[in-house]
N, C-alpha and C positions, 0 to 999 in steps of 0.2 A: 813455563816461565821463560822470559826473554833471556837470551844468553848475553854475556857481557860483550860479545863481539857485535851484537846487533843493537847498537846504542840508539836511544830514543832522541830524535831531533828536537830542537826548540819548539817547532810547530806541533809536533806530536805530543810534546810535554804539555802544551796548552790543552789538548784533548784529554790527556791523562788527568790533569787537574780537575776538569769538569767531571770525569767519571769518579774520581776519588771523592769529590765533594758531594756527589749525588748519593753515595752510599747504597745504591741499588742499580740494577740494569737500566740503561737510559736509551731511548730511541734516537734515531738520527736527527729528527726534527728538534728535539730538546737540546741536543748537543750543538746543533747549528745556531739555535737561539742563544745559547750560553756563550758562544764565541762570535756572535754577530759584530761585536765591537772591533773585531779583526778585519772585517770587510771580506771574509772568505766566501766564495761561492759554495753552493751545496756540493758540487763536484770535488772541490778542494777538501772539504770535511770528509767526504766519502773516501777519497784517496788516502788521507791521513789515517782514517779508521782501518782501511784495508791493510796498510803498512803495519799498523800496530797489531792487527790480528796475525799477519804473516810473521811478525817478530815474536809472537807468543806472549805479548804484553796485555792483550785484550781478548776476551771471549765474545763471540758473536752468536746470538740465537735468533731464530725467526719465529715470530708468532703471527700467524695469518700473513698479511702482506708487509708487516713491520719488522724491521731488524732492531734488536736490542743489544747494547754493548755494556760489558762490565770489565773492570780491570782484573787481571790475573796477578799483578804485582802490587802488594800493599804500598801505599805512599811512604810509610816509614822505612820499609826495606829498600825502596828505590833511593830515597835520600841518603840512607846509610851507605849504600853501595857507591853512590856518586861522591859522597864526602870522602870515603876511603880512597877512591880513585884519584880525587883531587889532591889529597895529602900525599899519596904515593907519587903522582906525576910532578907536582910542583915543589914538594918539600922532602923528596927522597924518603917518604914514609915517616918522617919525623913529626910527631904531634907537637913537640916542643917548638920546632921551627914554625909550624903553622900557627900556634898560639901567639908566639912572639910577633909574627907578621900582623896578626889581627890587633894586638894590643899596642904595638909601637906607633901606629898612626891614629890612636885614640878613636877607634871605630865604635867602641861601646860607651854608653852613658854609665853614670855611676849606678843607676838602678839595674841596668843589665849586668854589670860586673857583680853586683850583690846577688843577682839571680844565678849567675854562673857559679859563684862561690857556694851558694846553697846546694846547687846540683852536685858539685864535687864533694860536698860534705854529706851527701846522701839525703838531703831534704828536697822536697819538691818546691819549685819556685812558683 
């Protein structure tokens, strides 16, 4: 599992999103196709994957001449850790201050607010 000291960069996160969405081990070619809109060369994708393996965020296995990659960190766990870190860094760990910042600028629609209320009441939105 990736340590908190080895943060995932924005570019690496794009690769992680591909792996999370796949739901299974994916080869380098499929990953490259999924991020083709970024204009990255094959070597860039390979470098990002190597960094993620080194950080312990991704597992690499070889089958024949093909390398397959799978995430070792679940997306939900990653988002949770990042959210906690954001709240700690920007709001001194105060969920209240975080919520106030979100709501004071009317970031949410009425529908989204209703969904949040349902979540806090223990109902799925």
